[in-house]
N, C-alpha and C positions, 0 to 999 in steps of 0.2 A: 504494499500499500505505500504510495506517495505521500510525503510529510504533507499533513494538514495545515491548514492557515491559521485555524481558530481552534484553541485548547480551551476545553469548559471543565474548570473543576467544582466538584460537589463534594463537600466535605459533609460525613455523617456519623451522628451519635443517636440510637436509637430512635431511628425513624421509619420504622417498619410500616407504617398508619400510611405513610404519603409517600415514600421512596419510590415503588412502582410507579405513581403519576408522575411524579418528579423526570424519571429518567425517560418516561414515554414521551413527554412534552419535547425534550430535546430532542430524541430520536425522531420526531413527527417535523423538524424544521424544515421549511423548504430549502434553506441551505444545508448542503450535504458534507461539506468539505471541512469538517471538524473531528476532532477527539475528545472523548468524555473520559477523564479520570476520577473514578470515585474513590476516596481516601475514607477508609472506615476508621473512625477513632477509639477503636475499643468498646463498638457495642455488644449489649449484653442480649438484644432481643435476635431478630431474623433479618435485621439489615443488611449485614455480609450477604447471607446467601440468597437475599434477593437481587443485590447487586451481582453476583456471580452467575444467576440465572440469566441475566440480560447479557453479560458479558460473553456468554458463550453462544449468544444468537447474534452477535453485532461484533465485527472485529472492531470497531471504532472505539468500543468500552476497553478499558482496562481497570482493575479493581484493585486497591492496596488495602491490606488486614493491616493495622497497627495498634499499636497499645495506646492506652488513653492518654493524652497530652494535654490536651484542649484545641480549640479552633484555630487559633492562629499558627500555632506548629502545623497543624494539620493543612493549612493552607500554603503555608510555605513549601511543606513539603511535596504538597501537589502540583505546586507550579513547577517546582525543581524537575519533577519528572516530566514535564511536557513540554513540548516543542515549537507550539505554533506561534506565529509572530502576534498575533492578537490574542487577548487572554479574558475570559467572561467567566464571572463566578454566579453559580446556581445554587441557592440553597434547598437543601434537602426534603422541603415542606414545601416548596413554592413550584410553580409553574412559568415554563414560556410560552408566550404567544407563538402560533406557528411560523412568523414570518421575522423574528426577533432578531435571528441572526442575519438574515438575507439584508434588513433594512440598516444594521448599526454597521455592519462590513462596508457597505457600500457608503456611506460616511467617510469612513477612516481610509478608504480606496480612493475616494475622488479626493481627498485633502489631506496631505501630508504634515501639513501644520496641526492638524487636530489628532490628539495623543490620547485622549479619552472622549468617547461619546457615552451618554446615559440616556435612557428612556423615562417615559412616563410608566406610571403601575398603577393596578386596581388591586383592592384589599378583597379577599376572600374568606370565608369560615373554613371550619371543619368539611362542611360539607359540600365546598367548590361555590357556594353561591356567592355572589359579589354583592359586598357591601359597601362600596363606595369606591369614586376614583381618590388616588391617592393625595392627602394632604399637602405632602411636600413638592407634590408637582407645581403649585400654584407659585411658588417659592420662585422669583426670577434669578438665573444664576450670573453670579459674579464673583470673582476671585476673594474680592473684600467681604461681600454677602455669605461666602462659605466659612467664615470665620464663625459666623454665629449662629447660620442654621445649615443643617446637613441636607441640601435639597438634592444633591448627586447620589440619590438612592439606587433604586433598581430600573431596569437592568442596564449595568455599566460593560463596556468592551473598550480593552486598553492594548496599546501596542505595548508589546514584552520591554522592548527598548528604553520606552520612560519608567517602566515598572522598576526596571535595572537601576537605572539613573539615579530615582530617588531611594534605592535600597531595597525596594521592594517593602513587605509588612515588617513592622516592628515588634519583635515577639514580647516586648515588656508591655505591650497592649493587651491583658486577656481579653476585653470588650474593647468596643469602639475602635477596632483596627482598620474598619474600612474607612471611617471617618479621618483618622490620621494618614492613610496612604492618599485618600482624594485631597486632602489640603496640601500634601506635598506635592503630587502631581499637579494643581491649579497653579504652583510657582515656577512651574518649567515647561508646561505646555498648554496650546488652548484645549478648551473643555467645549462640546456643544451639546446642546441639549435637543434630542428627537422628541417634539412633542407628540406623541405616539403610546397608548398602552399597550406597552410590548411584555410585560412582566406581571403575573399575578401574587402579591405577597400574601400570604396566608398569615391570621391573626387567632391565634388560639392560646389558652391556658398553659401552656408548655413552652411556649415560644422564649426566647433569650428576653425580647423586650419587655415580658410580661412578668418572669421568673427574677430577673436581675437590672431591674428599672435603675435603681439607685447607683451600683455599680457602674453601669453604663454610662449616667451624668457623671459619674467622678473621673472617668478613664475620658471622655468627650472635653471635659475641661482640662484635664492634660494634654491633650492632642492640641487644644486651643493654644493653650500657655506654651508650647512648644512651637506652633507655627508663629506667634506673636514675636518669640527670641528670634527666628529664622527672618522673621520680616524686619527685624529694627523696631517691633513696635513697645515692646516691654518697658522702654524707659517712656514711653509718652502716656501707655494707657495701664489702668489695673483693669482685669477681669475680675466682673463680680457676677456670681451666682445666686440665683433665687431658685428654690426646687419647691413647686407648688404642688400640694395635695389633689389627687384626683378621686372626687367620691361619687358613688353612683347610688340610687335609691330604688330598688327592686321590689316590685309589688309582693304582698304577702298572696300566697296560694289562696287563688277565690276571691280576691279584694277586687279584681276588675280595675285597678289603677294601672294607667301608663307607666314605665320606665321614666326614671329623670336621671339624666347625666349630665352633671355640672365639670366641665375641665377646666373652668374659671370663674369669680366670681360675677353675678351677674347684678347690676343695679337696679334695684327692685323701687321705683319711686312713686308706682301708681297701681291700681289693680291692673289696668290695661297693659303695663309693662309686667307683670306678673305673668299674665297668659301670653304676652309674645314668647318668654323666656321658657315657658311650660311647653308650648306648642315647638318652638324651635329643638327643644332638647330631647322631646320625647321621642322614643323609639327610632325609626329607620329615616324618618323625615331630617334627621341633622346631618348625615350623609350626604345629603344633595342641596338642602334647602341655604337660603339665606341664614347667615348668623344673627343672635339675639338683637347684636349692635346694630347692623343694617337694618334689620326692621323696624327696630325702635325709630332710626333716623327717617325711614321711607313713611313711618305713620306720622311722626311729627312734620314732615313735609307735604303729607297729604293735608294734616288740619291745617297747617299755618298758610297755605295757599288755597285751602278751601276748595280742592279737588272732588270733583262728583264722580266721575266716570273712570275707570280705570280697566285698560287690558293688561293682561301679564302673560307672557310669554316663558312658557315652563312653569310646572306646578311645584307646591312643594308647603313646606310652613307659612308661606307667604299668605297662601291661596287662603287659608284658615284666618289668616289676621284680617285678609279683606273681606271675610264674610262677616267677620265680628265687627269689623266697621260697618258694615252694611245694616246690620242688626242694630247699632247704635244710632244710625242715623247720620253717621261721617259722611257716606257716600251714599250713591244713588243706586249703583250697579259696577258689578265688575265681571269680566269674562277672561277666563283662562284657558290658554292653550295648552295641550299637552299631546306630544307624538307619541310616547311610550306607552303602549297598554298597559304595563302593569304598574307603572306611577301615577297612571288615571286612575286605577281601580284603587291603589293605596289613598291616594286624596280623598278619591269620594267617601272612602270607607272612614277617614278619618272626620271628615264633613257630619257624616252620620253619627259618629259616635259622640260629636260634640252638640247634635242638632241643629245644625249650620245647612244643612245640604239645599234648603228653598232659599238662601242666602247667598248663594255662589251658582256662576255659571262655568262649569267644568267641561270641557270641549274636546274629546277625541279626535286628534287632527293628524293622522299618519303625514309622515314626510314625503313629498313626491317633487319629483324635477321639474323646476319652472324656470321661465327664463329673466335675465336681468342683463338689459342691455344687447341681448344676443346669448350670453353666455348662460351656461345650464348651471343651476345651483339649486340644493334641497333644502326645502322649506315646507312649512305646515299646509295641509291642505283645509282650504279658507271657504270651500265650494258651498259648504251647509250654513254659514254666517254672515249675518246680515249686518253690514257695518255699521257701527256708530261713532258718534263724534268724539273722542277720547281726549280728556282732558290730560290722562297721565298714561304711557306706555313703559311699562316695566318689563326690560329685556334678561331674562336669566336663562335663556335657552335657545336654541337646542345646545348639547353641550358641545365642546369646541373639539371632542374626536369625532364628530360626525362628518366634518369637511374642513378643509382653511378655512378662516374668517367665517365660522357656521352662522353667526351673528348679523353678518353684515346686510342678507337681505332685508333685515325689518322695515328699516323705512321705506325700500322701495316697495314689497309686497305688502305694506299696511297702509299704504299712502292713503285708500280712502277713509282709514280711521283717523287721519291726521286733519288738523286743521290749526291757522294761526293761533298762537299759545299752547298747543300742545308742548306737553314735558316729555322728555324721555329719558329715563334712568337706564345706564346701562350696569350690571355686575362684573366682576372680576376685572376691573379696569388694569389693575397692575399686571396684567399678563401684555405680552408683546403684541399679540392677534388681536386682543381687544384694542389697544391703543391704536394701530392702526386702523381698525375697522373704524374708530372715531375721526382719524383724520381723513378717511376715504368718503365719510358720511359729510364732514364739514366740506368736501370740495363737490359732493353731488348734489349737495344742497345747498345754496347760497343763503337761503331764510333760517338755517340751522347753526345757531351758536351754543357751545361748550361754555356753560356758565360757571361750574364748579366740579373739583374733583375732592370727593370725601375719603379720608386715607383708613377706611374702615376694612381690617380683613384685607380682602383682595380688591378694594378699592369698587367707589361708586361715582360712576361718570354723569352729571347732571347736564341735560343738553335741553333746549327749547327752541321752537319754531316761531319765527315772528310772522 
């Protein structure tokens, strides 16, 4: 067999429950010129037997059975056993999307200045159900921002040459070794963010982030301090660390109460804001919805500008809040467009639970190809909707994974809802694609102006038609 271009390393320690699926996700790649090295770090379950079973069927797989020395030494040993020009790591409980290697290899092959490319990821649970889009994906990359936020997460593919140049993994880091490595790489090479969800990161009770969160934080702190020393920042800045507790309120069996999950303190200054916080943090909605802080600002914006009709693109916690505003008489009408059948049903159920279904109009509008200036684009099917004069259009969909500049069609294809004075609020403005979307809107619509940008979570851009 010729020398593979890509080396994938998977380290294993008692992952018999997930290992088969991980291996099969690698073997099913649309790109085939790779080797897979599975380093078993002293498993006491059937992980090594599972790995050997697949190795017997595919010559691209090699298995190393080692005594238990920890993940960082396993990574170092595994990489030393491989030869590919490009190195990728896949955790033994995670999954690769089928085109992950094909798309990341293409980035490195076409630009020799890029030493590391990373993709977006989605989180999954033990049953492979998608929980949501990775929160780190929303953080724009820069060498400086990486000092405080580890956005260079999964999936990563790097050149072996740059890995060697920075000395590889540091075995002094039992945890956060990936973060330390990426900080070092950012100092000597270009890093590219491929904004495609090509990795499935599994969240479960036995994962490292759940079992050793405090130790991981402390190792991350050390990685940052080392980077500050290398970059000459230690004499100018002092690193302060604040660890915040994360509490969940789980309903008693048979109580019928929603789960509440507060990752950070929520300002409660009125009964209305209490409802917003509870809505945002309940169950699945918080994985896709606007944050409590953003909803609070939008609610106050609606009230202060006395907006009466709202068109919402993308459903979620905001749909429930709009229904509550209608029930109070703050607004007269809201229409919510949702392309995804699952989230449409989920939103309808939540409105039913709160006896608000008659206060909201949620319409399932599957995406279909439409034309904007002669160019095809996916957008909501509005054929069953009667246009109304909207005071506010709230754009929080479709997801940016649907297509490049997924929200660009909004004012073009909602033109029958727009009149002089209509406000438009775009979520996720901190993303490069959304900032470019706003630039294009301002060029396409001479009567549209950018009024304000709110630095809330991923950013809210507030625009108005004159």
